[in-house]
N, C-alpha and C positions, 0 to 999 in steps of 0.2 A: 677164113682165118679164125682160129679159135680164140676165145677170150675167157679169162678166168680171174675173177675178183673175189675178194673176201672183205667182210666188214672188219674194220680195224680200229674202231672207236666206240665208245659208249654213245648213246643218243644224247643230243644236246637240244634243249628247248629254247624257243624264242617266242615272246608274246606277239600276237597278231594285233592289228589296229582295232580300235573301237568298232563294234558292229559285226565283227567276224567271230565265228565260233571256234573254240579250241586254241591250240598253239601250233606253231611250225616246229617240226622236229627234223634235225639233220643228223645223218649217220655217215661217217666217212668210209669210203671204199679204198682198197689197195691200189687203185689206179683210176684212170678216166675212161670209162666204157664208150663204145661207139653208140651212135643213135639206135642202131638195130638192137644191140644188147639191152639198151635202156627201155625200148618199147617192149621187148620180150619180158623184161623184169616187171614192168607195169602190168602187163597182161597176167603174168603168173602170180603177182601179188594180189591182184583183183580176184583171181581164182581161189587163192588161199583164204581170202577173207569172206567169201560167199557164205552166207548162213550165220555170220557173226552179227548179232543184233546191235552190238555196241559201236559199229563203224559208220553210223549214219551221216556224220558231217565230214568224214575223211575225204579229201580230194586227191584222186590219183590221176593227175594230168599227164597223159602219155608223153607229151612234148617236154615236160620239165620235171619229171620225177627224179631224174639224175641231172645234177648241175655240177659240171666238172667232175670231181671225184667224190661227190656227196649225193646220197639219196635224200630227197627233200619231200616231206609229207606235210600237207597243210590241213588244218582243221582237226588235229588230234585232240581228243578229249581224254580226261583221266580215266573214264570207264573203259575206253578201248585200248589204252596203252599196254596193259598186260598181254593182250592178244598179239600185238604187233611184233614182238621180238621173234617168236617162233615163225610167224608168217613171213617176216623179212628174210630170215635165215633160209627158209625153205625156198622162197622165191629166187634168192641169189643163187643157191645151189642149182635150181632147175634151169635158170638162165645160163649158168656156166655149162651145164650138161648139154643144153640145146645148142650152145655155141660150138662145142666140140663134136657133136654128132651131125651138124649141119641142119638141125631142125629149125633154125631161125628162118629159113626160106623153104618150107616144105612144099612139095608139089600140090597143086590144087586137087581137091578130092572130087570135084565135079567139073564138067565142062562149062565154059562161059555161057553157052546157049541155055543149059539147064538152070544156071543161076539167074539168068535174065527171065526165064519162064516162071520161076518161083516168084521173083520180084513182081512180075506182071499180075500175079494173082492177089496181091495186096490191094484192097480197095481203099483208095484215098479220095478225098474231095478233089474235084477238078479245080485247077487254079483259074 
């Protein structure tokens, strides 16, 4: 099932409690996305922000980046705010495209056995 949402409001800021960095920013969407669309949005927004040095305290919690019909970002600082508008817009567009093309559930690119083999080569301390 395809999903298509648009940002329909300006960003609204909320102060965070003492001891937390930045502010909480809420942006309203044109509807309430599914959890799958929300997870895809979080992944795509993370990808958009890679390499931007000003997003150090931004928290992109996959499970609650979308709350109802709002995108919620925690820990937004004034230095990173100018970068977020374009990144959010591009991430929403990409999540919409993925939803219509079925890319929300792409087939695995390697077999489970190969993934397990790669994981076994990681050296970790024994518990």
